[in-house]
N, C-alpha and C positions, 0 to 999 in steps of 0.2 A: 296598303298606305298611303301611298303616290308620292309624289316629290314634296319636302319641304321646303321651305325659303327661310332664312335666318337674317334678321335685317340690324344693322346698327340702328341707334336711335340717333334722332335729329331734333333740335328746334323748330318750333314752328316759323318763326323768324318775320311773324307781321306785326304791325305797331299796335299796341294796344292802352287803354287808358286803365288800363285792370292794375292789378298789384303784380309787380315783379318779383322774381325769386330768383336768387345766385346774383352774379351781378363782376363787373370789371371788365376791363378791354381785352384782358386776355384770355378771360373766360369765356367772351363773345367771339374771338378769332377762334380760339380751338372749338367751340359747338358748332360757327361758321365750314370749316375744314371738315365738320364730323358730316356736315351736310351735304357737302360738295361729295365725298366718298361714297355717302348713303345713295344720292342719285346717279350716281356714275356705276354703283352695285345694281341696282334694281334697273336701269337703263339696260345694262349689258344682260341681265338674266331675262327682260321680256325681250330683247331682238334672239336669245339663244331661243327662246319658247316658241318665238314665231317662226324662226329657222328649221325648227325641229318640226312645226305642225306642217310645213310643208313638204318635209321628206317622210312622214310615216303617215300609215291609212289605218283605220280602226277605231275605237271607242275607247277612252280610257277615263275614268273618274279620278280628278285630280285634287289634293288640297294642298293648302299653304299655310303652315303653322310655325310661329317663331319658337326655338328651344334654347335661345341664347340667356342667359342671366348676366349679361352687361348691363350697367347701371349709367347715368349721366345725370349732370345738373338740370334742375329743373327750371325753365325758361317762361316766358311771361303767358300767360294764361288771355285768348281772345275776349272779348267780352261776349258774353249771351245774355239770354233773357229766357225765364221759363216760369210755370206758375205754382212752383212748390215752395219759393222762398225758401231753398236750401245753401245757406252759404259757405257749404266747406268747399273749399278748393281740392282740385287732384293731388296738391303737396299733402295739404294736412290731410288725406285721407288713406296716403300711401304712408303716413307715420303713425297712423292710430292703428294700433295691434289689436283693436276691436274690429276693424275696417272687414279684414279677411276673414275672422271668426264668425262673423255674423251673418255672413253673407249666403242665400240659400243655395248658388253654385257658384262657382267661378270661372266655369265653362260659357265662354260667348262664342257663339260661332256666327260670322259675317257673310253676310248673301250679297251679291253683288248684282247689280242694276244693268241694263239693257244694253249688250255691246262692251261690256266691263269683264273683267274675269277676276278671279281671287288676286292678280297682282296688284289690283287699284289699292287693297287694304295695309298694302305695305308699314306707312307709317304709323294706322289705328294699333296691327300687330307689335309694332314694337312696343309702343306707349302703354300698351295693356299689359302686355308682358313685364313692363319694367314694374307696375301697379301690384305686381304679384297673382294677377288674371290667367284663365288660360287661354290664349285668343285660339279659333280656328278660321281661315277664309277656304271656302268652297268654289270650283268651276264647277257651275251648272252646265248642264247636257250642251254641248256641241259652243262654249264658252272659252274663255282663258287658252289653257292648252289640253280641253277636253278635244280629241279628235276627230267626232263625231260631226257631218256634215249638217250644217244647220238648216240647209233644205230639208232636213229628213227627220227633224224636230217639229213636230206637228201638235203636241198635246202638253198643257199643263203638267199634266203627271208626267210623260218623259221628261221635261225641262228641268224638274224639281225634282229629279230622280236620286243626284247625289246628296240631296240634302234627307229627304226621305229616309234613303237608304243609312245613312248616318245617325238617324235618330231611331231607326229600325232596331241597329247593332248598339245603342244606345245599353249600359247597364242597368236594368230595372229600375234601381235606387236611385240614378243618375236624372239630374235636368240640366238644361241650360237655358241662357238667353240668345235668343233670336235677333238678328239685327237683317234689315232687308233695305237695301237701298233701290231707290227708284221702281224699277218695274219689279226687283225682287223682291218688293213688299207682298206681293199676289202668292208669289212661293211661301211666303211666311205664312200667311193668312190659308193656305194650301194643307202646310203642315198643320197648323192648327188644329183645323180641323180632323187631321189623321192622329195626331201625335199630342192631344192637349194635354196631357198628364205629365208627358215629359219636357214639357215648355215652361220654364218659370217665369218668364217675361218675353213680350214680344215687342220690337222697336222697329218703328217704321222712319227710315231718314230720307225724307222727301217724296216718302212711297207711297205707290198705290195701294193703299188701305180702303180696299173696294168694299162694298156692301154684297150682302146674298144677291145673286143674281146678274150681279155687274161683271162685265170683262175688264181684263186691265187697261184695256185700249180707251174705254171709257173715261178714265181719269185724265186723258191725253185729250180728248176728242175737241174741248174746245180752245186748244191750241192748233191741233191737227185736220180737224176737220172730223166728219159723223167716219164710222169705220166703212159705210159704203163708198162715199167720196175719197178716202183715203185710198182703198185699195183698186179704185178705180183711174185716179186721177195724180196720184201723188208720182214723181220722177225719181222716189227715192227706192221703189220697189225691185226687188231681185227674184227673178223668175227660172227658179232651180232646175223647173221641170219642161221650161219651154214656153216662148211667148204664148200659145193658145192655149196653156193650162193656167188656174189661180198663180197668183204670187205665194212665194214661201219664204220669203224674209226681205228686210230693206237694213239701207244701211244710209246715212246722210254724207255727205261730202263733207273733207276737213274741215274747210273754211265754215261751215255750218257749225258742225260739230264744235268748232271753238266758240264760236257765239251762242249757241244751247246751253252747253256744259261748262263750258270751262273760262268764262269772262271773269273771275276773279281768280284764277289758279296759275301757281308759279309757272314759270315759261319749261321748265325742266320736268316737270309733272305733264304737261300739255306733250310734251315730245315721246315722254313715255307711253302718253294715251295712244298716241298717232300712229305708234310701230305695235299697238294692241289689242286696240278695238277690234273687233269681229262684226258680221253682219247679226241681226236680230232677228231670230226665229217669227214670223209672223204668227203661227197658229195658237201658241201659249197665249199670247197677247189678246187673240181675238175669242175665247173661248170662256163663257160665265162660269162664274165660281157659283156652287151650292155650299153656303156656310149656313150652320146650324147653330140654334142658340144654345144647345146644350155643351155642344165642343169647342166651336170659335169663340160662341157666345161669353163662355165662362173664364176664358183667357183672359190675363192681365196684357194691357196694350198703350203703347206710349207714343207720342210722336214728335219727333225734330223737325221744325220747318227753317229751311232756307230762305233769308229774307231778301237775297239778289239772284236768285233763283231765276233763268228766261226758259228754262225746259220745263218746269212746274212751276208758274207762277206763285209767289205767296198766296194770292185770293183764293188761285184751285184749292192751295193746299188747306186756309183755313176753312172753304167750302167743306172740304172732306171732314176736318175733326169734327166741324157741324152736324155733318149728316152721321158720322158714325162715330160719336163721341168716345175718344180713350181715356184711360184712368189719367195720365197727364200731358200736358203739352210743352213742349221745350223751344227756343228759337234761338237761332245762330245768326248775329248781325254780320253783314260783310259778307256771307258765305255765297256761293253761286250750286249749280246742280250737285258738284263735288265737294265736299265740306272735308274731307279726307283728304283732298288735296290742298283745298284754301283757305280752311279753318280747323286745323287736325287736333289744335289743343283746346279747342272750343269743344269740340266734336266728345275728344277724351273724356272732356270734365262730366261733360255731360253723359255720358254711359257708365260713368263711376258713379254719378247722381242716384240715375235710376238703379243702378244693381245692388245700393244699399237700399233702396227703397222698401222698407216691409209690406 
């Protein structure tokens, strides 16, 4: 089953012109205290996991899922824009008895992007659970606290194995909603091709929603250069098998990660990321995906764009949805590449809206 991580819920804390729920200085002070405790808990957990990864060898799959039933007062939702004209708020959905009854599935599986792990979803897990859903975050192979050496992860199939194992073991009548962040979108696409009947909806969160025959790296090529140039010239490459052999991974320096990924994120979440990020295996990023119209093509896809994104620009995200149109497109204003940190309330609201689409 793997380790489970139970979180206290917290408010977004960001300013918004949207309608606000709850109120009063006393309530705000209490929520601020809850936020401090949550950040301390999450940072402490990440440090423990980081230290554990240094002590042990081997390979294991890790899942993070919240089992808490704690509730909290609702806070302001961040402004977001979507093309479905659905004005239901997260609070209204939570209060509607029909919301949970009418869902095809309450199971939401969260797939992290390059360098991240299941730890990055701690805010989203808490918010989804409060709404009555069943969130689960997985560590992909060589990510988070999965102890496999990233230098030995060479294929998308291997990288995605914790996800495909999860879907393989899912009861026959159960379905899930998959959420893939950044390059985790390629893992979601791969899973759609393998387990289309078990996936209710696929949500690409500023993700690599590639077309048939593309590789995940192609999505970032406009910003990082061609795959051939990157493999030859990039100073971020890791040669796990020696300098004379092809690169096995890459990792940006911390100050570059801050500018690329976290330009709108709270300082405490950046601190959490700095002790938790791991090298990115190159092999899975460089393999072309084979996606069929009969399987992947029949799946229900949705895309969430992040409008202050420096890692995958809004223009590139717009190009992705034009070239490979999903069923619906949502946008989060003021979000960097990590809306689970920078705009968790807005992300949560959109996930609820997509979950209820019939």
